[in-house]
N, CA, C and O atoms as CSV, one atom per row, in Angstrom:
chain,resi,resn,atom,element,x,y,z
A,1,MET,N,N,18.993,-50.568,60.757
A,1,MET,CA,C,18.117,-49.880,59.835
A,1,MET,C,C,18.670,-48.486,59.493
A,1,MET,O,O,18.589,-48.042,58.348
A,2,LEU,N,N,19.224,-47.816,60.486
A,2,LEU,CA,C,19.821,-46.501,60.254
A,2,LEU,C,C,20.964,-46.619,59.245
A,2,LEU,O,O,21.157,-45.742,58.403
A,3,HIS,N,N,21.707,-47.703,59.345
A,3,HIS,CA,C,22.824,-47.972,58.453
A,3,HIS,C,C,22.352,-48.025,56.994
A,3,HIS,O,O,22.910,-47.361,56.120
A,4,GLU,N,N,21.327,-48.819,56.758
A,4,GLU,CA,C,20.818,-48.973,55.390
A,4,GLU,C,C,20.191,-47.681,54.877
A,4,GLU,O,O,20.276,-47.372,53.689
A,5,MET,N,N,19.563,-46.929,55.776
A,5,MET,CA,C,18.981,-45.646,55.369
A,5,MET,C,C,20.060,-44.696,54.857
A,5,MET,O,O,19.815,-43.912,53.940
A,6,GLY,N,N,21.248,-44.766,55.445
A,6,GLY,CA,C,22.361,-43.942,54.976
A,6,GLY,C,C,22.734,-44.265,53.540
A,6,GLY,O,O,22.919,-43.367,52.719
A,7,HIS,N,N,22.845,-45.568,53.238
A,7,HIS,CA,C,23.156,-45.977,51.870
A,7,HIS,C,C,22.066,-45.520,50.897
A,7,HIS,O,O,22.362,-44.973,49.835
A,8,VAL,N,N,20.812,-45.747,51.267
A,8,VAL,CA,C,19.691,-45.404,50.385
A,8,VAL,C,C,19.633,-43.898,50.142
A,8,VAL,O,O,19.396,-43.462,49.015
A,9,LEU,N,N,19.845,-43.111,51.177
A,9,LEU,CA,C,19.791,-41.654,51.033
A,9,LEU,C,C,20.878,-41.143,50.086
A,9,LEU,O,O,20.606,-40.309,49.223
A,10,VAL,N,N,22.096,-41.634,50.243
A,10,VAL,CA,C,23.186,-41.204,49.365
A,10,VAL,C,C,22.921,-41.658,47.929
A,10,VAL,O,O,23.187,-40.915,46.985
A,11,TYR,N,N,22.401,-42.868,47.762
A,11,TYR,CA,C,22.051,-43.347,46.424
A,11,TYR,C,C,21.014,-42.425,45.795
A,11,TYR,O,O,21.147,-42.030,44.636
A,12,ARG,N,N,19.990,-42.087,46.558
A,12,ARG,CA,C,18.905,-41.224,46.068
A,12,ARG,C,C,19.451,-39.853,45.663
A,12,ARG,O,O,19.041,-39.301,44.642
A,13,ILE,N,N,20.358,-39.309,46.442
A,13,ILE,CA,C,20.937,-38.001,46.134
A,13,ILE,C,C,21.794,-38.072,44.864
A,13,ILE,O,O,21.759,-37.157,44.042
A,14,GLN,N,N,22.561,-39.156,44.703
A,14,GLN,CA,C,23.458,-39.262,43.547
A,14,GLN,C,C,22.725,-39.567,42.244
A,14,GLN,O,O,23.054,-38.994,41.205
A,15,TRP,N,N,21.734,-40.462,42.281
A,15,TRP,CA,C,21.100,-40.921,41.046
A,15,TRP,C,C,19.657,-40.439,40.874
A,15,TRP,O,O,19.035,-40.751,39.859
A,16,HIS,N,N,19.119,-39.705,41.813
A,16,HIS,CA,C,17.795,-39.084,41.716
A,16,HIS,C,C,16.646,-40.074,41.552
A,16,HIS,O,O,15.587,-39.704,41.046
A,17,HIS,N,N,16.833,-41.301,41.962
A,17,HIS,CA,C,15.725,-42.258,42.024
A,17,HIS,C,C,16.038,-43.270,43.121
A,17,HIS,O,O,17.176,-43.383,43.578
A,18,TRP,N,N,15.026,-43.991,43.527
A,18,TRP,CA,C,15.193,-44.938,44.627
A,18,TRP,C,C,15.851,-46.208,44.112
A,18,TRP,O,O,15.535,-46.658,43.011
A,19,PRO,N,N,16.755,-46.793,44.881
A,19,PRO,CA,C,17.420,-48.020,44.436
A,19,PRO,C,C,16.501,-49.229,44.590
A,19,PRO,O,O,15.537,-49.206,45.355
A,20,ASP,N,N,16.821,-50.280,43.847
A,20,ASP,CA,C,16.164,-51.561,44.074
A,20,ASP,C,C,16.821,-52.178,45.301
A,20,ASP,O,O,18.045,-52.158,45.437
A,21,LEU,N,N,16.009,-52.721,46.186
A,21,LEU,CA,C,16.517,-53.298,47.430
A,21,LEU,C,C,16.216,-54.788,47.474
A,21,LEU,O,O,15.202,-55.245,46.947
A,22,GLN,N,N,17.107,-55.537,48.106
A,22,GLN,CA,C,16.915,-56.971,48.280
A,22,GLN,C,C,17.229,-57.321,49.726
A,22,GLN,O,O,18.266,-56.926,50.258
A,23,LEU,N,N,16.337,-58.056,50.353
A,23,LEU,CA,C,16.538,-58.494,51.732
A,23,LEU,C,C,17.474,-59.693,51.735
A,23,LEU,O,O,17.264,-60.652,50.992
A,24,SER,N,N,18.503,-59.642,52.567
A,24,SER,CA,C,19.444,-60.753,52.686
A,24,SER,C,C,19.582,-61.108,54.162
A,24,SER,O,O,19.104,-60.366,55.019
A,25,PRO,N,N,20.229,-62.233,54.474
A,25,PRO,CA,C,20.401,-62.605,55.886
A,25,PRO,C,C,21.207,-61.583,56.688
A,25,PRO,O,O,21.123,-61.556,57.916
A,26,PHE,N,N,21.984,-60.746,56.008
A,26,PHE,CA,C,22.838,-59.781,56.697
A,26,PHE,C,C,22.285,-58.368,56.675
A,26,PHE,O,O,22.920,-57.446,57.187
A,27,GLY,N,N,21.118,-58.188,56.094
A,27,GLY,CA,C,20.524,-56.855,56.022
A,27,GLY,C,C,19.871,-56.634,54.681
A,27,GLY,O,O,19.362,-57.567,54.060
A,28,ILE,N,N,19.888,-55.409,54.246
A,28,ILE,CA,C,19.285,-55.040,52.974
A,28,ILE,C,C,20.404,-54.700,51.998
A,28,ILE,O,O,21.323,-53.955,52.337
A,29,CYS,N,N,20.327,-55.244,50.792
A,29,CYS,CA,C,21.333,-54.985,49.763
A,29,CYS,C,C,20.765,-54.037,48.722
A,29,CYS,O,O,19.617,-54.180,48.301
A,30,LEU,N,N,21.563,-53.078,48.313
A,30,LEU,CA,C,21.200,-52.214,47.192
A,30,LEU,C,C,21.629,-52.913,45.915
A,30,LEU,O,O,22.780,-53.331,45.790
A,31,LEU,N,N,20.721,-53.042,44.977
A,31,LEU,CA,C,21.033,-53.697,43.711
A,31,LEU,C,C,21.403,-52.637,42.680
A,31,LEU,O,O,20.575,-51.809,42.302
A,32,LEU,N,N,22.638,-52.672,42.236
A,32,LEU,CA,C,23.141,-51.704,41.262
A,32,LEU,C,C,23.250,-52.408,39.916
A,32,LEU,O,O,24.354,-52.703,39.458
A,33,ARG,N,N,22.137,-52.672,39.295
A,33,ARG,CA,C,22.090,-53.453,38.053
A,33,ARG,C,C,22.724,-52.686,36.900
A,33,ARG,O,O,22.165,-51.715,36.390
A,34,GLY,N,N,23.901,-53.148,36.506
A,34,GLY,CA,C,24.559,-52.574,35.346
A,34,GLY,C,C,25.059,-51.148,35.528
A,34,GLY,O,O,25.456,-50.508,34.554
A,35,GLN,N,N,25.046,-50.646,36.741
A,35,GLN,CA,C,25.521,-49.281,36.969
A,35,GLN,C,C,27.007,-49.302,37.298
A,35,GLN,O,O,27.451,-50.059,38.161
A,36,PHE,N,N,27.764,-48.469,36.609
A,36,PHE,CA,C,29.181,-48.321,36.905
A,36,PHE,C,C,29.342,-47.213,37.935
A,36,PHE,O,O,28.771,-46.132,37.794
A,37,LEU,N,N,30.124,-47.493,38.970
A,37,LEU,CA,C,30.394,-46.489,39.998
A,37,LEU,C,C,31.831,-46.011,39.859
A,37,LEU,O,O,32.756,-46.818,39.764
A,38,SER,N,N,32.012,-44.713,39.848
A,38,SER,CA,C,33.371,-44.177,39.903
A,38,SER,C,C,33.921,-44.445,41.303
A,38,SER,O,O,33.173,-44.815,42.208
A,39,SER,N,N,35.209,-44.260,41.475
A,39,SER,CA,C,35.813,-44.473,42.799
A,39,SER,C,C,35.171,-43.575,43.847
A,39,SER,O,O,34.910,-44.009,44.969
A,40,GLY,N,N,34.919,-42.326,43.481
A,40,GLY,CA,C,34.298,-41.386,44.417
A,40,GLY,C,C,32.881,-41.781,44.779
A,40,GLY,O,O,32.484,-41.677,45.940
A,41,GLN,N,N,32.107,-42.238,43.787
A,41,GLN,CA,C,30.736,-42.669,44.056
A,41,GLN,C,C,30.718,-43.903,44.948
A,41,GLN,O,O,29.905,-44.005,45.867
A,42,GLU,N,N,31.629,-44.847,44.666
A,42,GLU,CA,C,31.703,-46.050,45.490
A,42,GLU,C,C,32.085,-45.697,46.926
A,42,GLU,O,O,31.529,-46.250,47.875
A,43,LEU,N,N,33.027,-44.785,47.079
A,43,LEU,CA,C,33.449,-44.349,48.409
A,43,LEU,C,C,32.288,-43.717,49.171
A,43,LEU,O,O,32.034,-44.075,50.321
A,44,LEU,N,N,31.583,-42.779,48.539
A,44,LEU,CA,C,30.451,-42.121,49.202
A,44,LEU,C,C,29.357,-43.108,49.571
A,44,LEU,O,O,28.824,-43.063,50.680
A,45,LEU,N,N,29.024,-43.997,48.650
A,45,LEU,CA,C,27.951,-44.952,48.893
A,45,LEU,C,C,28.328,-45.941,49.993
A,45,LEU,O,O,27.500,-46.263,50.846
A,46,ALA,N,N,29.570,-46.426,49.980
A,46,ALA,CA,C,30.008,-47.389,50.992
A,46,ALA,C,C,30.153,-46.742,52.370
A,46,ALA,O,O,29.824,-47.361,53.382
A,47,ALA,N,N,30.639,-45.515,52.414
A,47,ALA,CA,C,30.869,-44.848,53.699
A,47,ALA,C,C,29.591,-44.316,54.331
A,47,ALA,O,O,29.578,-44.002,55.521
A,48,ALA,N,N,28.522,-44.210,53.557
A,48,ALA,CA,C,27.281,-43.626,54.073
A,48,ALA,C,C,26.691,-44.425,55.228
A,48,ALA,O,O,26.237,-43.836,56.209
A,49,GLY,N,N,26.687,-45.749,55.135
A,49,GLY,CA,C,26.098,-46.573,56.196
A,49,GLY,C,C,26.813,-46.411,57.533
A,49,GLY,O,O,26.182,-46.043,58.524
A,50,PRO,N,N,28.139,-46.684,57.580
A,50,PRO,CA,C,28.855,-46.493,58.836
A,50,PRO,C,C,28.807,-45.058,59.347
A,50,PRO,O,O,28.774,-44.830,60.556
A,51,THR,N,N,28.803,-44.091,58.437
A,51,THR,CA,C,28.722,-42.687,58.849
A,51,THR,C,C,27.411,-42.413,59.568
A,51,THR,O,O,27.399,-41.745,60.602
A,52,PHE,N,N,26.305,-42.922,59.031
A,52,PHE,CA,C,25.012,-42.731,59.683
A,52,PHE,C,C,24.978,-43.421,61.046
A,52,PHE,O,O,24.401,-42.884,61.991
A,53,ASN,N,N,25.593,-44.612,61.162
A,53,ASN,CA,C,25.656,-45.284,62.456
A,53,ASN,C,C,26.420,-44.453,63.477
A,53,ASN,O,O,25.948,-44.252,64.597
A,54,LEU,N,N,27.586,-43.975,63.098
A,54,LEU,CA,C,28.414,-43.210,64.031
A,54,LEU,C,C,27.783,-41.860,64.349
A,54,LEU,O,O,27.915,-41.362,65.467
A,55,LEU,N,N,27.104,-41.268,63.381
A,55,LEU,CA,C,26.395,-40.017,63.616
A,55,LEU,C,C,25.226,-40.230,64.578
A,55,LEU,O,O,25.014,-39.429,65.488
A,56,GLY,N,N,24.472,-41.307,64.378
A,56,GLY,CA,C,23.356,-41.618,65.281
A,56,GLY,C,C,23.836,-41.851,66.702
A,56,GLY,O,O,23.225,-41.366,67.654
A,57,CYS,N,N,24.926,-42.591,66.848
A,57,CYS,CA,C,25.520,-42.842,68.165
A,57,CYS,C,C,25.928,-41.527,68.818
A,57,CYS,O,O,25.618,-41.283,69.984
A,58,SER,N,N,26.618,-40.688,68.069
A,58,SER,CA,C,27.101,-39.408,68.607
A,58,SER,C,C,25.962,-38.490,69.018
A,58,SER,O,O,26.021,-37.854,70.070
A,59,LEU,N,N,24.922,-38.418,68.190
A,59,LEU,CA,C,23.797,-37.532,68.497
A,59,LEU,C,C,23.062,-37.955,69.764
A,59,LEU,O,O,22.678,-37.109,70.572
A,60,VAL,N,N,22.865,-39.254,69.939
A,60,VAL,CA,C,22.172,-39.732,71.141
A,60,VAL,C,C,23.016,-39.465,72.384
A,60,VAL,O,O,22.494,-38.994,73.395
A,61,LEU,N,N,24.305,-39.760,72.323
A,61,LEU,CA,C,25.174,-39.502,73.478
A,61,LEU,C,C,25.261,-38.007,73.779
A,61,LEU,O,O,25.262,-37.610,74.944
A,62,PHE,N,N,25.334,-37.187,72.751
A,62,PHE,CA,C,25.363,-35.737,72.927
A,62,PHE,C,C,24.072,-35.259,73.586
A,62,PHE,O,O,24.112,-34.464,74.525
A,63,TYR,N,N,22.939,-35.735,73.103
A,63,TYR,CA,C,21.642,-35.348,73.669
A,63,TYR,C,C,21.548,-35.744,75.145
A,63,TYR,O,O,21.120,-34.948,75.981
A,64,MET,N,N,21.949,-36.981,75.459
A,64,MET,CA,C,21.868,-37.425,76.854
A,64,MET,C,C,22.793,-36.602,77.736
A,64,MET,O,O,22.437,-36.282,78.870
A,65,ASN,N,N,23.959,-36.259,77.244
A,65,ASN,CA,C,24.915,-35.484,78.022
A,65,ASN,C,C,24.424,-34.055,78.252
A,65,ASN,O,O,24.560,-33.523,79.353
A,66,ILE,N,N,23.858,-33.436,77.229
A,66,ILE,CA,C,23.378,-32.054,77.330
A,66,ILE,C,C,22.158,-31.950,78.240
A,66,ILE,O,O,22.072,-31.043,79.068
A,67,THR,N,N,21.213,-32.882,78.085
A,67,THR,CA,C,19.955,-32.801,78.836
A,67,THR,C,C,20.031,-33.469,80.201
A,67,THR,O,O,19.211,-33.185,81.073
A,68,GLY,N,N,20.997,-34.347,80.395
A,68,GLY,CA,C,21.071,-35.098,81.643
A,68,GLY,C,C,20.045,-36.218,81.720
A,68,GLY,O,O,19.861,-36.818,82.779
A,69,GLN,N,N,19.376,-36.506,80.610
A,69,GLN,CA,C,18.375,-37.578,80.569
A,69,GLN,C,C,19.034,-38.852,80.044
A,69,GLN,O,O,19.010,-39.134,78.846
A,70,TYR,N,N,19.615,-39.604,80.958
A,70,TYR,CA,C,20.309,-40.830,80.586
A,70,TYR,C,C,19.328,-41.991,80.659
A,70,TYR,O,O,18.498,-42.054,81.566
A,71,SER,N,N,19.423,-42.899,79.713
A,71,SER,CA,C,18.524,-44.052,79.725
A,71,SER,C,C,19.242,-45.272,79.158
A,71,SER,O,O,20.194,-45.157,78.386
A,72,TYR,N,N,18.756,-46.445,79.566
A,72,TYR,CA,C,19.303,-47.685,79.020
A,72,TYR,C,C,19.028,-47.772,77.526
A,72,TYR,O,O,19.863,-48.260,76.765
A,73,ALA,N,N,17.853,-47.297,77.103
A,73,ALA,CA,C,17.510,-47.322,75.678
A,73,ALA,C,C,18.477,-46.446,74.880
A,73,ALA,O,O,18.904,-46.823,73.789
A,74,GLY,N,N,18.818,-45.291,75.422
A,74,GLY,CA,C,19.769,-44.408,74.747
A,74,GLY,C,C,21.145,-45.037,74.639
A,74,GLY,O,O,21.781,-44.980,73.587
A,75,TYR,N,N,21.610,-45.645,75.740
A,75,TYR,CA,C,22.908,-46.319,75.708
A,75,TYR,C,C,22.881,-47.520,74.773
A,75,TYR,O,O,23.856,-47.785,74.070
A,76,TRP,N,N,21.770,-48.245,74.764
A,76,TRP,CA,C,21.637,-49.401,73.875
A,76,TRP,C,C,21.700,-48.942,72.424
A,76,TRP,O,O,22.422,-49.529,71.618
A,77,PHE,N,N,20.943,-47.889,72.082
A,77,PHE,CA,C,20.939,-47.360,70.720
A,77,PHE,C,C,22.344,-46.918,70.317
A,77,PHE,O,O,22.820,-47.245,69.229
A,78,ALA,N,N,23.000,-46.174,71.204
A,78,ALA,CA,C,24.340,-45.663,70.901
A,78,ALA,C,C,25.342,-46.801,70.740
A,78,ALA,O,O,26.115,-46.811,69.782
A,79,SER,N,N,25.338,-47.757,71.662
A,79,SER,CA,C,26.323,-48.838,71.585
A,79,SER,C,C,26.060,-49.763,70.406
A,79,SER,O,O,27.005,-50.247,69.782
A,80,THR,N,N,24.801,-50.016,70.090
A,80,THR,CA,C,24.476,-50.855,68.936
A,80,THR,C,C,24.938,-50.193,67.644
A,80,THR,O,O,25.516,-50.852,66.780
A,81,ASN,N,N,24.689,-48.903,67.511
A,81,ASN,CA,C,25.116,-48.198,66.302
A,81,ASN,C,C,26.631,-48.086,66.216
A,81,ASN,O,O,27.192,-48.153,65.123
A,82,LEU,N,N,27.296,-47.919,67.343
A,82,LEU,CA,C,28.756,-47.891,67.346
A,82,LEU,C,C,29.306,-49.242,66.893
A,82,LEU,O,O,30.252,-49.296,66.107
A,83,LEU,N,N,28.719,-50.328,67.385
A,83,LEU,CA,C,29.158,-51.671,67.013
A,83,LEU,C,C,28.911,-51.946,65.528
A,83,LEU,O,O,29.808,-52.412,64.826
A,84,VAL,N,N,27.709,-51.662,65.052
A,84,VAL,CA,C,27.377,-51.915,63.642
A,84,VAL,C,C,28.263,-51.074,62.726
A,84,VAL,O,O,28.800,-51.583,61.742
A,85,GLY,N,N,28.417,-49.796,63.045
A,85,GLY,CA,C,29.264,-48.926,62.228
A,85,GLY,C,C,30.719,-49.358,62.251
A,85,GLY,O,O,31.382,-49.366,61.213
A,86,GLY,N,N,31.222,-49.719,63.431
A,86,GLY,CA,C,32.613,-50.145,63.554
A,86,GLY,C,C,32.899,-51.445,62.833
A,86,GLY,O,O,33.907,-51.557,62.136
A,87,VAL,N,N,32.028,-52.428,62.988
A,87,VAL,CA,C,32.217,-53.718,62.314
A,87,VAL,C,C,32.174,-53.530,60.803
A,87,VAL,O,O,32.963,-54.137,60.079
A,88,ASN,N,N,31.262,-52.700,60.325
A,88,ASN,CA,C,31.149,-52.488,58.879
A,88,ASN,C,C,32.345,-51.761,58.289
A,88,ASN,O,O,32.530,-51.784,57.072
A,89,LEU,N,N,33.155,-51.122,59.104
A,89,LEU,CA,C,34.361,-50.462,58.600
A,89,LEU,C,C,35.543,-51.418,58.454
A,89,LEU,O,O,36.580,-51.038,57.909
A,90,LEU,N,N,35.399,-52.657,58.938
A,90,LEU,CA,C,36.470,-53.641,58.772
A,90,LEU,C,C,36.630,-53.961,57.285
A,90,LEU,O,O,35.635,-54.115,56.578
A,91,PRO,N,N,37.869,-54.061,56.807
A,91,PRO,CA,C,38.081,-54.331,55.379
A,91,PRO,C,C,37.941,-55.814,55.042
A,91,PRO,O,O,38.884,-56.434,54.549
A,92,LEU,N,N,36.780,-56.372,55.304
A,92,LEU,CA,C,36.499,-57.774,55.012
A,92,LEU,C,C,35.491,-57.858,53.870
A,92,LEU,O,O,34.613,-57.002,53.762
A,93,PRO,N,N,35.604,-58.877,53.017
A,93,PRO,CA,C,34.669,-59.006,51.894
A,93,PRO,C,C,33.215,-58.987,52.363
A,93,PRO,O,O,32.853,-59.647,53.337
A,94,GLY,N,N,32.403,-58.228,51.659
A,94,GLY,CA,C,30.991,-58.114,51.994
A,94,GLY,C,C,30.670,-56.966,52.925
A,94,GLY,O,O,29.502,-56.617,53.093
A,95,LEU,N,N,31.683,-56.373,53.532
A,95,LEU,CA,C,31.461,-55.242,54.431
A,95,LEU,C,C,31.843,-53.935,53.728
A,95,LEU,O,O,32.575,-53.931,52.738
A,96,ASP,N,N,31.337,-52.851,54.260
A,96,ASP,CA,C,31.591,-51.538,53.662
A,96,ASP,C,C,33.069,-51.161,53.685
A,96,ASP,O,O,33.543,-50.464,52.789
A,97,GLY,N,N,33.788,-51.609,54.686
A,97,GLY,CA,C,35.216,-51.296,54.774
A,97,GLY,C,C,35.997,-51.818,53.578
A,97,GLY,O,O,36.924,-51.159,53.109
A,98,ALA,N,N,35.631,-52.998,53.079
A,98,ALA,CA,C,36.293,-53.551,51.894
A,98,ALA,C,C,35.984,-52.707,50.663
A,98,ALA,O,O,36.854,-52.495,49.819
A,99,ARG,N,N,34.759,-52.229,50.560
A,99,ARG,CA,C,34.383,-51.385,49.418
A,99,ARG,C,C,35.080,-50.028,49.493
A,99,ARG,O,O,35.477,-49.473,48.469
A,100,ILE,N,N,35.227,-49.502,50.700
A,100,ILE,CA,C,35.944,-48.231,50.875
A,100,ILE,C,C,37.407,-48.405,50.474
A,100,ILE,O,O,37.959,-47.580,49.745
A,101,LEU,N,N,38.032,-49.483,50.953
A,101,LEU,CA,C,39.425,-49.761,50.604
A,101,LEU,C,C,39.569,-49.958,49.098
A,101,LEU,O,O,40.508,-49.447,48.487
A,102,HIS,N,N,38.643,-50.696,48.504
A,102,HIS,CA,C,38.674,-50.927,47.058
A,102,HIS,C,C,38.587,-49.616,46.283
A,102,HIS,O,O,39.259,-49.448,45.265
A,103,SER,N,N,37.768,-48.695,46.758
A,103,SER,CA,C,37.631,-47.415,46.050
A,103,SER,C,C,38.927,-46.607,46.101
A,103,SER,O,O,39.209,-45.834,45.185
A,104,PHE,N,N,39.715,-46.777,47.160
A,104,PHE,CA,C,41.003,-46.080,47.245
A,104,PHE,C,C,42.076,-46.755,46.385
A,104,PHE,O,O,42.969,-46.087,45.864
A,105,LEU,N,N,41.983,-48.075,46.239
A,105,LEU,CA,C,43.030,-48.821,45.544
A,105,LEU,C,C,42.855,-48.878,44.030
A,105,LEU,O,O,43.803,-49.216,43.321
A,106,ARG,N,N,41.680,-48.559,43.523
A,106,ARG,CA,C,41.517,-48.668,42.058
A,106,ARG,C,C,41.787,-47.369,41.344
A,106,ARG,O,O,41.690,-47.307,40.118
């Protein structure tokens, strides 16, 4: 969910309105009906999800380390976000990594 919130937030900042969303078996898809994205816009939008995952992971681990309040829930949250963010950076079709690579190659 944190991943998708990253995409939605960047979309909202760039286009000043909320995107249309569609639920799919792999998560939530942003529907960009007829909108052309520049390479920079595509890069920002694609990188937002994994960035939010890695940021969430880092913040939880930082908080646990600073406060000394370690918990299984904190480790679960951090490891899940690290996994989701890392997998989404793979340059495979349908994942954010492919869109990031595409934005660099066009």
